[in-house]
NUDOFI-645701 format. One line per field, with one value per residue (C-alpha): residue in three letters; x, y, z; chain; residue number from 1. Coordinates in steps of 0.25 Angstrom, whole numbers, plus 5000, padded with zeros to 4 digits. Layout:
N
r <- c(Ala,...)
east <- c(X,...)
north <- c(Y,...)
up <- c(Z,...)
c <- c(A,...)
k <- c(NUM,...)
***
This chain:
314
r <- c(Met,Ala,Asp,Pro,Leu,Arg,Ile,Ala,Phe,Met,Gly,Ser,Pro,Asp,Phe,Ala,Val,Pro,Ser,Leu,Arg,Ala,Leu,Ile,Asp,Ala,Gly,His,His,Val,Val,Arg,Val,Tyr,Ala,Gln,Pro,Pro,Lys,Pro,Ala,Gly,Arg,Gly,His,Lys,Glu,Gln,Pro,Ala,Pro,Val,Gln,Ala,Glu,Ala,Glu,Ser,His,Gly,Leu,Glu,Val,Val,Thr,Pro,Glu,Ser,Leu,Ser,Ala,Pro,Ala,Val,Gln,Gln,Ser,Phe,Lys,Asp,Leu,Ala,Leu,Asp,Ala,Ala,Val,Val,Val,Ala,Tyr,Gly,Lys,Leu,Leu,Pro,Pro,Gly,Phe,Leu,His,Ala,Pro,Arg,Leu,Gly,Cys,Leu,Asn,Val,His,Ala,Ser,Leu,Leu,Pro,Arg,Trp,Arg,Gly,Ala,Ala,Pro,Ile,Gln,Arg,Ala,Val,Leu,Ala,Gly,Asp,Gly,Glu,Thr,Gly,Val,Thr,Ile,Met,Gln,Met,Asp,Glu,Gly,Met,Asp,Thr,Gly,Pro,Ile,Leu,Ala,Gln,Glu,Arg,Val,Ala,Ile,Asp,Gly,Asp,Thr,Asp,Ala,Gly,Ser,Leu,His,Asp,Thr,Leu,Ala,Asp,Leu,Gly,Ala,Arg,Thr,Leu,Ala,Pro,Ala,Leu,Ala,Asp,Phe,Ala,Ala,Gly,Arg,Ile,Glu,Pro,Glu,Ser,Gln,Pro,Ala,Gln,Gly,Val,Thr,Tyr,Ala,Arg,Lys,Leu,Gly,Pro,Asp,Asp,Arg,Arg,Ile,Asp,Trp,Arg,Arg,Pro,Ala,Ile,Ala,Ile,Thr,Arg,Gln,Ala,Arg,Ala,Phe,Ala,Pro,Lys,Pro,Gly,Ala,Thr,Ala,Thr,Leu,Pro,Asp,Gly,Glu,Thr,Leu,Lys,Val,Leu,Arg,Ala,Glu,Val,Thr,Thr,Ser,Thr,Ala,Pro,Ala,Gly,Thr,Arg,Pro,Gly,Thr,Val,Leu,Asp,Ala,Ala,Leu,Phe,Thr,Val,Ala,Cys,Gly,Gln,Gly,Ala,Val,Arg,Leu,Thr,Arg,Val,Gln,Arg,Ser,Gly,Lys,Ser,Pro,Met,Asp,Ala,Asp,Ser,Phe,Leu,Arg,Gly,Tyr,Pro,Leu,Lys,Ala,Gly,Asp,Val,Leu,Gly)
east <- c(5284,5277,5275,5267,5251,5243,5231,5220,5214,5200,5197,5191,5191,5202,5201,5206,5218,5227,5226,5230,5242,5245,5245,5254,5264,5264,5269,5257,5254,5240,5236,5224,5215,5200,5192,5178,5175,5179,5167,5163,5167,5170,5162,5166,5161,5174,5176,5187,5194,5192,5204,5209,5210,5218,5228,5229,5232,5242,5250,5247,5239,5228,5214,5201,5187,5176,5161,5158,5166,5156,5159,5166,5176,5180,5181,5190,5199,5202,5204,5215,5222,5227,5227,5233,5222,5213,5212,5199,5197,5184,5182,5167,5163,5161,5170,5163,5169,5176,5184,5185,5191,5200,5213,5221,5220,5206,5202,5205,5198,5201,5189,5188,5183,5186,5178,5168,5164,5159,5158,5153,5153,5156,5165,5172,5159,5151,5163,5163,5148,5147,5157,5167,5179,5188,5188,5199,5201,5200,5208,5199,5198,5185,5174,5160,5154,5154,5167,5166,5179,5189,5199,5214,5218,5212,5217,5209,5207,5201,5189,5187,5180,5188,5187,5179,5177,5187,5198,5194,5194,5208,5212,5207,5212,5226,5224,5219,5230,5240,5233,5229,5245,5250,5237,5237,5252,5249,5236,5244,5255,5246,5249,5235,5223,5210,5200,5185,5177,5170,5155,5153,5153,5150,5145,5141,5146,5134,5136,5133,5123,5117,5109,5120,5127,5113,5116,5103,5104,5096,5108,5118,5129,5140,5133,5133,5147,5151,5142,5149,5163,5158,5155,5167,5173,5164,5152,5148,5136,5125,5115,5106,5106,5095,5094,5094,5108,5116,5129,5139,5144,5158,5161,5154,5157,5147,5146,5141,5130,5117,5103,5091,5080,5072,5082,5081,5093,5101,5099,5110,5113,5124,5127,5141,5145,5137,5131,5119,5109,5109,5100,5110,5119,5125,5136,5144,5146,5162,5163,5154,5151,5140,5136,5146,5155,5169,5170,5169,5171,5158,5162,5164,5151,5144,5150,5143,5131,5120,5118,5110,5106,5093,5095,5092,5102,5094)
north <- c(5338,5348,5349,5338,5341,5336,5329,5321,5311,5306,5296,5281,5273,5268,5280,5288,5280,5285,5299,5296,5288,5301,5310,5301,5299,5314,5314,5322,5320,5312,5313,5307,5299,5299,5288,5281,5272,5257,5250,5235,5227,5213,5200,5202,5217,5220,5235,5239,5253,5262,5262,5275,5270,5258,5266,5276,5266,5259,5273,5274,5287,5290,5287,5291,5286,5295,5292,5307,5320,5328,5327,5339,5330,5324,5338,5343,5331,5333,5348,5344,5338,5352,5346,5354,5346,5334,5325,5319,5308,5299,5300,5297,5308,5323,5331,5343,5357,5355,5345,5353,5366,5360,5356,5368,5365,5360,5345,5340,5330,5320,5318,5308,5317,5330,5339,5345,5333,5321,5328,5318,5303,5295,5302,5291,5283,5296,5298,5285,5284,5298,5293,5304,5304,5309,5311,5313,5318,5331,5337,5347,5356,5351,5360,5357,5353,5339,5339,5354,5361,5366,5358,5356,5347,5337,5326,5320,5306,5300,5289,5280,5268,5258,5266,5261,5266,5258,5261,5276,5276,5271,5281,5293,5288,5288,5301,5308,5303,5308,5322,5324,5324,5336,5343,5344,5348,5360,5364,5364,5373,5382,5377,5376,5382,5375,5377,5377,5368,5372,5374,5367,5351,5348,5333,5325,5310,5305,5293,5280,5269,5257,5264,5269,5255,5249,5248,5254,5247,5258,5267,5269,5258,5268,5272,5258,5256,5267,5262,5250,5256,5266,5255,5246,5239,5241,5241,5238,5243,5233,5226,5214,5202,5194,5186,5198,5195,5209,5211,5221,5227,5232,5234,5237,5241,5248,5239,5241,5230,5236,5231,5229,5239,5237,5230,5232,5239,5228,5217,5208,5209,5198,5190,5185,5200,5204,5215,5223,5234,5246,5259,5263,5253,5241,5237,5225,5220,5217,5215,5211,5206,5196,5196,5191,5187,5195,5204,5197,5200,5198,5185,5178,5183,5177,5164,5163,5171,5165,5179,5179,5190,5195,5194,5209,5216,5223)
up <- c(4930,4937,4952,4956,4960,4972,4965,4969,4958,4956,4948,4948,4936,4926,4918,4929,4932,4921,4924,4941,4936,4926,4939,4947,4936,4935,4950,4955,4970,4969,4984,4983,4973,4973,4967,4967,4979,4975,4969,4971,4958,4952,4957,4971,4971,4977,4979,4970,4969,4957,4948,4951,4966,4963,4955,4966,4977,4969,4968,4983,4981,4992,4987,4992,4986,4992,4990,4989,4987,4992,5007,5014,5020,5007,5000,5011,5010,4995,4998,5008,4997,4993,4978,4967,4958,4957,4944,4943,4932,4931,4946,4945,4957,4955,4962,4971,4971,4984,4975,4962,4969,4979,4971,4967,4952,4952,4948,4935,4927,4916,4908,4896,4885,4878,4886,4885,4877,4885,4900,4908,4913,4900,4891,4886,4881,4877,4866,4861,4860,4853,4842,4846,4838,4850,4865,4875,4889,4895,4907,4914,4927,4935,4938,4944,4931,4923,4914,4913,4918,4910,4902,4903,4893,4883,4874,4863,4859,4846,4847,4835,4832,4840,4853,4864,4877,4885,4876,4876,4891,4891,4881,4888,4902,4898,4889,4901,4909,4900,4899,4914,4918,4910,4910,4925,4925,4915,4922,4936,4929,4923,4908,4904,4907,4908,4898,4899,4891,4879,4879,4866,4865,4879,4879,4891,4894,4902,4910,4902,4906,4902,4891,4885,4882,4876,4861,4853,4840,4833,4834,4823,4822,4825,4838,4842,4839,4848,4860,4859,4860,4871,4880,4877,4884,4895,4899,4883,4875,4876,4866,4869,4862,4856,4869,4878,4882,4883,4874,4876,4862,4865,4849,4837,4823,4813,4800,4786,4788,4786,4791,4782,4784,4795,4803,4819,4824,4832,4824,4820,4805,4805,4816,4811,4812,4823,4815,4821,4815,4820,4818,4808,4802,4810,4819,4821,4835,4836,4852,4862,4876,4881,4896,4905,4894,4888,4877,4863,4849,4840,4834,4848,4853,4840,4842,4856,4852,4842,4836,4821,4811,4816,4830,4836,4848,4858)
c <- c(A,A,A,A,A,A,A,A,A,A,A,A,A,A,A,A,A,A,A,A,A,A,A,A,A,A,A,A,A,A,A,A,A,A,A,A,A,A,A,A,A,A,A,A,A,A,A,A,A,A,A,A,A,A,A,A,A,A,A,A,A,A,A,A,A,A,A,A,A,A,A,A,A,A,A,A,A,A,A,A,A,A,A,A,A,A,A,A,A,A,A,A,A,A,A,A,A,A,A,A,A,A,A,A,A,A,A,A,A,A,A,A,A,A,A,A,A,A,A,A,A,A,A,A,A,A,A,A,A,A,A,A,A,A,A,A,A,A,A,A,A,A,A,A,A,A,A,A,A,A,A,A,A,A,A,A,A,A,A,A,A,A,A,A,A,A,A,A,A,A,A,A,A,A,A,A,A,A,A,A,A,A,A,A,A,A,A,A,A,A,A,A,A,A,A,A,A,A,A,A,A,A,A,A,A,A,A,A,A,A,A,A,A,A,A,A,A,A,A,A,A,A,A,A,A,A,A,A,A,A,A,A,A,A,A,A,A,A,A,A,A,A,A,A,A,A,A,A,A,A,A,A,A,A,A,A,A,A,A,A,A,A,A,A,A,A,A,A,A,A,A,A,A,A,A,A,A,A,A,A,A,A,A,A,A,A,A,A,A,A,A,A,A,A,A,A,A,A,A,A,A,A,A,A,A,A,A,A,A,A,A,A,A,A)
k <- c(1,2,3,4,5,6,7,8,9,10,11,12,13,14,15,16,17,18,19,20,21,22,23,24,25,26,27,28,29,30,31,32,33,34,35,36,37,38,39,40,41,42,43,44,45,46,47,48,49,50,51,52,53,54,55,56,57,58,59,60,61,62,63,64,65,66,67,68,69,70,71,72,73,74,75,76,77,78,79,80,81,82,83,84,85,86,87,88,89,90,91,92,93,94,95,96,97,98,99,100,101,102,103,104,105,106,107,108,109,110,111,112,113,114,115,116,117,118,119,120,121,122,123,124,125,126,127,128,129,130,131,132,133,134,135,136,137,138,139,140,141,142,143,144,145,146,147,148,149,150,151,152,153,154,155,156,157,158,159,160,161,162,163,164,165,166,167,168,169,170,171,172,173,174,175,176,177,178,179,180,181,182,183,184,185,186,187,188,189,190,191,192,193,194,195,196,197,198,199,200,201,202,203,204,205,206,207,208,209,210,211,212,213,214,215,216,217,218,219,220,221,222,223,224,225,226,227,228,229,230,231,232,233,234,235,236,237,238,239,240,241,242,243,244,245,246,247,248,249,250,251,252,253,254,255,256,257,258,259,260,261,262,263,264,265,266,267,268,269,270,271,272,273,274,275,276,277,278,279,280,281,282,283,284,285,286,287,288,289,290,291,292,293,294,295,296,297,298,299,300,301,302,303,304,305,306,307,308,309,310,311,312,313,314)
***
């Protein structure tokens, strides 16, 4: 392999772990790992390290978890590492200029979309919600904008009707890791030149919130199936049962069923099949989750909930 590089890795969630492993496996000197500070989790609210911190510590790597990167001492400590490059994967913090320009090769980012489409916080879910037929990963050299830096490499993957956000997350995490190491080696050796992102095709993957999860039955059936997949397996798209209980919809499919003219969207057309009228067409809910329960198929749910045709979901 090429000469190993001095690298700092900056990442936090599960998505970033395969990329950290790829750098270690490639023989690079990962001299420091930055991760989000530990956060309370579980019933006991015990502080848990981010997945990247746990992975790094298992390899004996130095880990720091600064609350802020803006302090002069924090920036000087980073500069003193004399890095060849920093690799940033879903770190969760904006890098100030003092970080961006300190490494010899700059800071590289693994982003879960085909930039310039879906810049921002939630590219995986937004691609599914929009019905994109493909997405991928981009390795880019970071600048001071939001995912606006020049591109070193991209790899594509298809999105089909069975793809949900969970499976796509795992696919892109592994694809990003496989793409990162050779792109970094080629960039360091001068074999590739970063290319500016095109001005056309820019979209923004704004942060998701509870309103994005709430199902509006007035929307077309195909949009509701995408919404279910975009939030599966967690946190789930949400509907309201006739008794007011929240139901997570994890999987739905468009059906050939048609509702009589004037039927209110959200009306249950067939309780045995869990078919629900939409603004255009109808969907069959196939996998759901009640509050405090495990995910279940529709048949299991219907055996325990007295749903009938004509009931209306909120």
